[in-house]
C-alpha positions as CSV (number, residue, x, y, z in Angstrom):
1,X,31.6,30.5,-15.1
2,X,31.9,32.8,-12.1
3,X,33.0,31.6,-8.7
4,X,29.4,31.5,-7.2
5,X,28.2,29.4,-10.1
6,X,31.1,27.0,-9.9
7,X,30.5,26.6,-6.1
8,X,26.8,26.0,-6.7
9,X,27.5,23.4,-9.3
10,X,30.0,21.7,-7.1
11,X,27.7,21.6,-4.1
12,X,24.7,20.6,-6.1
13,X,26.8,17.7,-7.6
14,X,28.3,16.6,-4.3
15,X,25.8,17.4,-1.6
16,X,22.8,16.9,-3.9
17,X,24.1,13.6,-5.2
18,X,25.0,12.2,-1.8
19,X,21.9,13.4,0.1
20,X,19.4,12.4,-2.6
21,X,21.1,9.0,-2.9
22,X,21.0,8.4,0.9
23,X,17.3,9.4,1.0
24,X,16.5,7.1,-1.9
25,X,18.3,4.2,-0.2
26,X,16.4,5.0,3.0
27,X,13.1,5.1,1.0
28,X,13.8,1.6,-0.4
29,X,13.9,0.2,3.1
30,X,10.9,2.1,4.4
31,X,7.2,1.2,4.4
32,X,5.4,2.6,1.4
33,X,3.6,5.1,3.6
34,X,7.0,6.6,4.5
35,X,8.9,6.2,1.2
36,X,7.2,9.2,-0.5
37,X,7.7,11.5,2.4
38,X,11.4,10.6,2.6
39,X,11.8,11.1,-1.1
40,X,10.2,14.6,-1.0
41,X,12.2,16.0,1.9
42,X,13.8,19.3,0.7
43,X,17.3,18.9,-0.7
44,X,18.3,20.7,-3.9
45,X,15.7,23.4,-3.4
46,X,17.5,24.5,-0.3
47,X,20.7,25.0,-2.3
48,X,18.9,26.7,-5.1
49,X,17.2,29.3,-2.9
50,X,20.3,29.9,-0.9
51,X,22.5,30.6,-3.9
52,X,19.7,32.7,-5.5
53,X,19.7,34.8,-2.3
54,X,23.5,34.9,-2.2
55,X,24.0,36.0,-5.8
56,X,21.1,38.5,-5.9
57,X,19.2,39.3,-2.7
58,X,16.8,37.7,-0.2
59,X,14.0,39.8,-1.6
60,X,14.5,38.3,-5.0
61,X,13.7,34.9,-3.5
62,X,10.4,36.2,-2.2
63,X,9.6,37.7,-5.6
64,X,10.3,34.6,-7.7
65,X,8.7,32.0,-5.4
66,X,5.0,32.6,-6.3
67,X,5.9,31.6,-9.9
68,X,7.4,28.3,-8.7
69,X,4.5,27.0,-6.6
70,X,2.3,25.5,-9.3
71,X,5.3,24.0,-11.1
72,X,6.0,22.2,-7.8
73,X,2.7,20.4,-8.3
74,X,3.7,19.7,-11.9
75,X,6.9,18.0,-10.6
76,X,4.7,15.7,-8.5
77,X,2.4,15.0,-11.5
78,X,5.5,14.2,-13.6
79,X,6.3,11.3,-11.4
80,X,2.8,9.9,-12.2
81,X,3.4,10.5,-15.9
82,X,6.7,8.6,-15.6
83,X,5.2,5.6,-13.9
84,X,2.3,5.2,-16.3
85,X,4.5,5.8,-19.3
86,X,6.8,3.1,-18.1
87,X,3.9,0.7,-17.5
88,X,2.6,1.4,-21.1
89,X,5.9,1.1,-22.8
90,X,7.0,-2.2,-21.2
91,X,4.6,-3.9,-23.5
92,X,6.5,-2.6,-26.6
93,X,10.1,-2.3,-25.5
94,X,12.0,-5.3,-24.1
95,X,15.4,-3.7,-23.5
96,X,15.6,-2.2,-20.0
97,X,17.9,0.6,-21.0
98,X,15.8,1.6,-24.0
99,X,12.7,1.3,-21.9
100,X,14.1,3.8,-19.3
101,X,15.4,6.2,-22.0
102,X,12.0,6.2,-23.8
103,X,10.1,6.7,-20.5
104,X,12.4,9.5,-19.4
105,X,12.2,11.3,-22.8
106,X,8.4,11.1,-23.1
107,X,7.9,12.1,-19.4
108,X,10.2,15.1,-19.9
109,X,8.3,16.2,-23.0
110,X,5.0,16.1,-21.1
111,X,6.5,18.0,-18.2
112,X,7.9,20.6,-20.6
113,X,4.5,21.1,-22.2
114,X,2.8,21.5,-18.8
115,X,5.4,23.9,-17.3
116,X,6.1,26.1,-20.3
117,X,3.0,28.4,-19.7
118,X,4.2,29.1,-16.2
119,X,7.7,29.9,-17.3
120,X,6.2,32.2,-19.9
121,X,3.7,34.1,-17.8
122,X,5.4,33.9,-14.4
123,X,2.3,34.0,-12.3
124,X,2.9,36.2,-9.2
125,X,-0.1,35.2,-7.1
126,X,0.6,32.9,-4.1
127,X,-3.1,32.0,-4.0
128,X,-3.3,31.1,-7.7
129,X,0.0,29.2,-7.4
130,X,-1.2,27.3,-4.3
131,X,-4.4,26.4,-6.1
132,X,-2.4,25.0,-9.0
133,X,-0.2,23.0,-6.6
134,X,-3.2,21.5,-4.8
135,X,-4.8,20.7,-8.1
136,X,-1.9,18.7,-9.5
137,X,-1.0,17.0,-6.3
138,X,-4.6,16.0,-5.6
139,X,-4.9,14.5,-9.1
140,X,-1.5,12.7,-8.6
141,X,-2.7,11.3,-5.3
142,X,-5.9,9.8,-6.7
143,X,-4.2,8.4,-9.8
144,X,-1.4,6.7,-7.8
145,X,-4.0,5.1,-5.5
146,X,-6.5,4.1,-8.1
147,X,-6.0,0.4,-8.8
148,X,-2.4,0.6,-7.8
149,X,-0.8,-2.9,-8.2
150,X,0.1,-4.7,-4.9
151,X,3.8,-5.7,-5.0
152,X,6.4,-6.9,-2.6
153,X,9.7,-5.1,-2.4
154,X,12.8,-7.2,-2.1
155,X,15.5,-4.9,-1.0
156,X,18.6,-4.9,-3.1
157,X,22.0,-5.2,-1.5
158,X,24.3,-2.7,-3.2
159,X,28.0,-2.6,-3.3
160,X,29.9,0.5,-2.5
161,X,30.6,1.0,-6.2
162,X,27.0,0.8,-7.1
163,X,26.1,3.4,-4.4
164,X,28.9,5.6,-5.6
165,X,27.6,5.3,-9.2
166,X,24.1,6.3,-8.1
167,X,25.4,9.3,-6.3
168,X,27.5,10.4,-9.3
169,X,24.6,9.9,-11.7
170,X,22.2,11.8,-9.4
171,X,24.6,14.6,-8.7
172,X,25.4,14.9,-12.5
173,X,21.8,15.3,-13.4
174,X,21.3,18.0,-10.7
175,X,24.5,19.8,-11.7
176,X,23.6,19.8,-15.4
177,X,20.2,21.3,-14.7
178,X,21.8,24.0,-12.5
179,X,24.2,24.9,-15.3
180,X,21.5,25.1,-18.0
181,X,19.4,27.2,-15.6
182,X,22.3,29.7,-15.4
183,X,23.7,29.9,-18.9
184,X,20.6,29.9,-21.1
185,X,18.5,32.9,-21.9
186,X,15.9,34.0,-19.2
187,X,13.0,32.0,-20.7
188,X,14.9,28.7,-21.1
189,X,16.6,29.3,-17.8
190,X,13.2,29.6,-16.1
191,X,12.2,26.3,-17.7
192,X,15.2,24.3,-16.6
193,X,15.2,25.9,-13.1
194,X,11.8,24.1,-12.6
195,X,13.0,20.7,-14.0
196,X,12.3,17.8,-11.7
197,X,16.0,16.6,-11.7
198,X,15.8,14.9,-8.3
199,X,12.5,13.2,-9.0
200,X,13.4,11.9,-12.4
201,X,17.0,10.8,-11.3
202,X,15.5,8.8,-8.5
203,X,12.8,7.3,-10.7
204,X,15.4,6.2,-13.3
205,X,17.4,4.5,-10.6
206,X,14.4,2.8,-9.1
207,X,13.3,1.8,-12.6
208,X,16.6,0.2,-13.3
209,X,16.5,-2.0,-10.2
210,X,12.8,-2.7,-9.9
211,X,9.8,-3.5,-12.0
212,X,7.4,-0.8,-13.2
213,X,4.7,-2.1,-10.8
214,X,7.1,-1.7,-7.9
215,X,7.6,2.0,-8.7
216,X,4.2,2.6,-7.1
217,X,5.6,1.4,-3.8
218,X,8.1,4.4,-3.7
219,X,5.8,7.0,-5.2
220,X,2.3,6.5,-3.7
221,X,2.9,9.0,-0.9
222,X,5.0,11.5,-2.9
223,X,2.0,13.9,-3.3
224,X,1.5,13.9,0.5
225,X,5.2,14.1,1.1
226,X,5.5,17.1,-1.2
227,X,3.7,19.2,1.5
228,X,7.1,19.6,3.2
229,X,8.5,21.1,-0.1
230,X,5.5,23.4,-0.3
231,X,6.0,24.4,3.4
232,X,9.7,25.1,2.8
233,X,8.8,27.3,-0.3
234,X,6.2,29.4,1.6
235,X,8.4,29.6,4.7
236,X,11.4,30.8,2.6
237,X,9.3,33.5,0.9
238,X,8.3,34.8,4.4
239,X,11.4,34.3,6.4
240,X,14.2,35.3,4.0
241,X,13.4,39.0,3.7
242,X,12.8,39.3,7.4
243,X,15.7,37.2,8.8
244,X,18.2,37.1,6.1
245,X,19.8,34.3,4.1
246,X,21.3,32.1,6.9
247,X,18.5,32.4,9.5
248,X,15.9,32.3,6.9
249,X,17.3,29.1,5.4
250,X,17.5,27.5,8.9
251,X,14.0,28.5,9.8
252,X,12.4,27.3,6.6
253,X,14.3,24.0,6.9
254,X,13.1,23.5,10.4
255,X,9.6,24.1,9.4
256,X,9.9,21.6,6.5
257,X,11.4,19.1,8.9
258,X,8.5,19.6,11.3
259,X,6.0,19.1,8.6
260,X,7.7,15.9,7.5
261,X,7.6,14.5,11.1
262,X,3.9,15.6,11.4
263,X,3.1,13.7,8.2
264,X,4.8,10.6,9.5
265,X,2.9,10.9,12.7
266,X,-0.4,11.3,10.9
267,X,0.3,8.2,8.7
268,X,1.4,6.2,11.7
269,X,-1.8,7.1,13.7
270,X,-3.9,6.3,10.6
271,X,-2.2,2.9,10.2
272,X,-2.7,2.1,13.8
273,X,-6.4,3.0,13.6
274,X,-7.0,1.1,10.3
275,X,-4.4,-1.7,10.2
276,X,-4.2,-3.5,6.9
C-alpha cells in the first residue's frame, strides 16, 4: 500500500469508527424524528471525497459524483431491506448471532444486485442520478412508515469497553471497504466504493442490542436525513473544482450541516403543529 492509502485506511478506521459510533450513541438517545437525521450526517463520504481529490484531482471528484447519486438512494433502500429481512428471519432463526449474519448476508446480496448496473454503466447525468435517488428514498420512506410497529426504546447503558468494541468494529468495516475499493480491479472497486459500510455497521450494532421492531425507531427518518448526504454530494461536485480541496470540503460540509439543522427545525415545527 502507498502512503496515501495507508493514511486513508487509518483515518477511516479511527475517525470513521469514532465519529460513527458517537453519532449512533446520540441517535439511540434521540427522538425517532431525529435519530435518522443524526445517523445520516456525512462522515466517511467526507474522507472518501477528500482522499479522492488528494490522490487524483478535484476535477475527478466532479466527474465521478454523478455515478454515485442513485447508489446513495440504494444505500437508504438497503436499510429497509435489512430491517424487513431481519423481521422475516426472526421466525426461523433463534440464535441472535446467526440471525444477524443471515440478515447481513442477504441484505448485502440484494444491495449488490441493485447497485451492480450503476457500477457497470456509470451514469454521468446528475438529473438521472437525482431521479434515482429520489425514487429509492421515497419508496424507503413509505415502506418504513407503512404499519411500522410502535415500540419503546429503553436506552442501554454501555461500559467503556463496549463503546470501544463498537468503535473498533465500525472502523474495521469501513477500513475493509476502503481497502477493497482500492486494490480490486476497476469494476469491483466501483462496487465496493458504493458499499453502505456505515449503514450496515450501525444496523448490525443496533440489531445486536435491540429487537427487530425497535430498528424502525432508528431508521424511520433515515430517508429524510439522507438529504444532507445528497446536499454534501452535490455541493462537493460544484465547490471542489472552483475552490479546491480544503475550501471545497469545508463549504460542502457547512452546507450539509445547514441542511441537517433545517431538517431538524422542520420536524420540530411539524411536531409542535401536530403533537402526537
